[in-house]
C-alpha positions in Angstrom: -108.3 8.7 1.8 -108.1 7.2 -1.6 -109.1 3.5 -1.3 -106.0 2.1 -2.9 -103.6 -0.5 -1.3 -100.9 2.0 -0.3 -103.1 4.4 1.5 -105.1 1.7 3.1 -101.9 0.2 4.5 -100.9 3.5 5.9 -104.3 4.0 7.4 -104.1 0.6 9.2 -100.9 1.8 10.9 -102.5 5.1 12.1 -105.6 3.2 13.2 -103.9 0.3 15.0 -101.8 2.8 17.0 -104.7 5.0 17.7 -102.5 7.8 16.2 -102.8 10.8 13.8 -106.3 12.1 13.4 -107.6 9.3 15.7 -105.7 10.9 18.6 -107.6 14.2 18.2 -110.6 15.3 20.3 -112.7 14.4 17.3 -112.0 13.1 13.8 -113.6 12.5 10.3 -112.2 10.2 7.8 -113.2 11.2 4.2 -113.3 8.9 1.2 -115.7 7.8 -1.5 -116.2 4.4 0.0 -116.7 3.3 3.6 -113.5 3.1 5.5 -115.3 1.5 8.4 -116.1 -1.4 6.1 -112.6 -1.7 4.7 -111.1 -1.5 8.2 -113.4 -4.1 9.7 -111.4 -6.3 12.0 -108.6 -3.8 12.4 -108.0 -2.6 16.0 -110.0 0.6 16.7 -111.8 0.2 13.3 -115.2 0.3 15.0 -114.6 3.9 16.2 -114.0 5.4 12.8 -116.1 8.4 12.1 -116.4 8.9 8.4 -117.9 11.0 5.6 -118.5 9.1 2.3 -118.6 11.5 -0.7 -120.3 10.2 -3.8 -117.8 11.2 -6.4 -114.6 10.0 -8.0 -111.4 10.9 -6.2 -109.4 10.8 -9.4 -107.7 14.1 -10.4 -105.4 15.2 -13.1 -101.7 16.1 -12.6 -99.9 19.1 -13.9 -99.9 22.9 -13.6 -96.9 25.0 -12.9 -96.2 23.1 -9.7 -96.4 19.7 -11.3 -98.9 18.5 -8.7 -102.3 17.1 -8.2 -105.0 19.4 -9.6 -107.5 18.6 -6.9 -109.1 21.9 -6.1 -112.6 21.1 -7.4 -112.6 17.8 -5.4 -111.6 19.5 -2.2 -114.1 22.3 -2.6 -116.8 19.7 -2.8 -115.4 17.9 0.3 -115.2 21.2 2.3 -118.8 22.1 1.3 -120.0 18.7 2.6 -118.2 19.3 5.9 -119.7 22.8 6.1 -123.2 21.6 5.3 -123.0 19.3 8.4 -121.6 22.1 10.6 -118.6 20.0 11.5 -116.3 23.0 11.2 -117.9 24.6 14.1 -117.5 21.9 16.7 -113.8 22.4 17.6 -111.5 25.4 18.2 -109.3 24.2 15.3 -109.8 22.1 12.2 -106.8 20.1 11.0 -106.7 18.5 7.6 -104.0 15.8 7.3 -103.0 13.5 4.5 -102.9 9.7 4.8 -99.1 9.7 4.1 -98.4 12.2 6.8 -97.4 11.3 10.3 -99.3 13.7 12.7 -98.7 13.9 16.5 -101.7 15.9 17.8 -100.1 16.2 21.3 -97.3 18.1 19.8 -99.6 20.4 18.0 -101.0 21.4 21.4 -97.7 23.1 22.2 -97.7 24.9 18.8 -101.1 26.3 19.4 -100.5 27.1 23.0 -98.1 29.8 22.0 -101.1 31.9 20.8 -103.3 33.6 23.3 -107.0 32.5 23.6 -107.9 35.9 22.0 -105.7 35.1 19.0 -107.0 31.6 18.7 -110.6 33.1 18.4 -109.6 35.2 15.4 -109.7 34.1 11.7 -106.3 32.5 11.3 -104.5 29.6 9.8 -101.0 28.3 10.3 -98.4 28.3 7.6 -97.5 24.6 7.3 -94.1 25.5 5.7 -93.1 29.1 6.5 -89.9 28.8 4.5 -91.7 27.5 1.3 -92.9 29.6 -1.6 -96.4 28.2 -0.9 -96.7 28.3 2.8 -100.0 26.5 3.4 -99.2 23.0 2.1 -101.5 20.0 1.9 -99.8 17.4 4.2 -101.2 19.3 7.1 -103.5 22.4 7.2 -104.7 24.0 10.4 -107.5 26.5 10.6 -109.2 28.3 13.5 -112.9 28.0 13.9 -113.4 31.7 12.8 -111.3 31.0 9.7 -113.5 28.0 8.9 -116.5 30.3 9.2 -115.0 32.6 6.7 -114.2 29.8 4.3 -117.7 28.3 4.8 -119.5 31.6 4.0 -117.3 32.5 1.0 -116.3 29.2 -0.6 -118.5 29.9 -3.7 -117.0 33.4 -4.0 -113.4 32.0 -3.8 -114.3 29.4 -6.4 -115.5 32.1 -8.7 -112.8 34.7 -8.1 -109.6 32.7 -7.4 -108.1 31.1 -10.5 -107.9 27.4 -9.6 -107.9 25.1 -12.6 -104.1 24.7 -12.6 -103.4 24.6 -8.9 -103.8 22.2 -6.0 -106.2 22.6 -3.1 -103.7 24.0 -0.7 -102.7 26.8 -3.1 -106.4 27.6 -3.7 -107.0 27.8 0.1 -104.0 30.0 0.6 -105.2 32.4 -2.2 -108.8 32.2 -0.9 -107.5 33.1 2.6 -105.7 36.0 1.1 -108.8 37.2 -0.7 -110.8 36.9 2.6 -108.0 38.5 4.6 -107.7 35.5 6.9 -104.5 35.9 8.9 -101.7 33.5 8.0 -99.3 33.0 10.9 -95.9 31.3 11.1 -95.9 28.6 13.8 -93.5 29.4 16.7 -92.5 25.8 17.1 -91.7 22.9 14.7 -94.9 22.1 12.9 -94.2 20.2 9.7 -91.0 18.5 8.4 -91.7 18.0 4.7 -89.7 16.6 1.8 -90.7 16.4 -1.9 -87.8 14.3 -3.3 -88.1 11.1 -1.4 -90.7 8.4 -0.5 -90.0 8.4 3.2 -88.7 11.1 5.6 -85.3 10.1 7.2 -86.0 8.8 10.7 -83.3 11.0 12.1 -85.9 13.8 12.0 -88.5 11.8 14.1 -86.6 12.7 17.3 -86.6 16.5 16.6 -90.0 17.4 18.1 -91.9 18.1 14.9 -95.7 17.8 15.0 -95.9 16.3 11.5 -93.8 14.6 8.9 -94.4 14.1 5.2 -94.2 11.9 3.3 -94.3 8.3 4.5 -95.3 5.9 1.6 -94.1 2.8 3.4 -96.1 1.5 6.4 -93.0 0.0 7.9 -91.2 3.4 7.7 -94.3 5.2 9.1 -94.4 2.7 12.0 -90.7 3.2 12.8 -91.2 7.0 13.0 -94.2 6.6 15.3 -92.0 4.4 17.6 -89.3 7.1 17.7 -91.8 9.9 18.1 -93.7 8.5 21.1 -90.6 7.3 22.8 -89.6 10.9 23.4 -89.8 12.5 26.8 -92.2 15.3 27.6 -89.3 17.7 27.7 -88.2 16.7 24.2 -91.8 17.0 22.8 -92.0 20.6 24.1 -88.7 21.6 22.5 -89.1 24.3 19.9 
């Protein structure tokens, strides 16, 4: 999380509703300043688990994709996670952006389509199967075995994968290809993305997606949460 007003406002919505990453079996909020301190007094703020990285979160913008060139930053963040062994504690690791709406209970139905044997292999989910870059930053989902592969080979990927003009998601996709980590298309609705607007149309919030991106307005984010969690169990399970 970048400690700027817009992302902090979005974080307050996630936190107050005990939603997004806070609804997972475990979570880790990453920034270069203490979010627990900044969220003091906000409901559920005292249960924040965080990792404070001692470096700037500022990155340049550009490359062929006209995007944030944040690979080096995220390599440093992943290494900090690996050093603490946090990637080994759960069956799956999910990276989610502050401006994404994420419903972990819906992700359960996505992952449940894979056998336990498949889930124990090195795999990640294509966030956007119909996109040119299929692993995209708003939500990234890796099995524990995939995390082991990234952990043991991050330096190799940093050396061998050209990364100075790409974003972290493209880097991880290319690194996964180098390491032969299996990329799988989700059998159910995982992410509903849009790159041309500030806030996803609320009509999509009732369609059973596990994640939406972007939501730059906390009011719009809250409204989608209201629609999302008003759904029946049958609707949530819908493909």
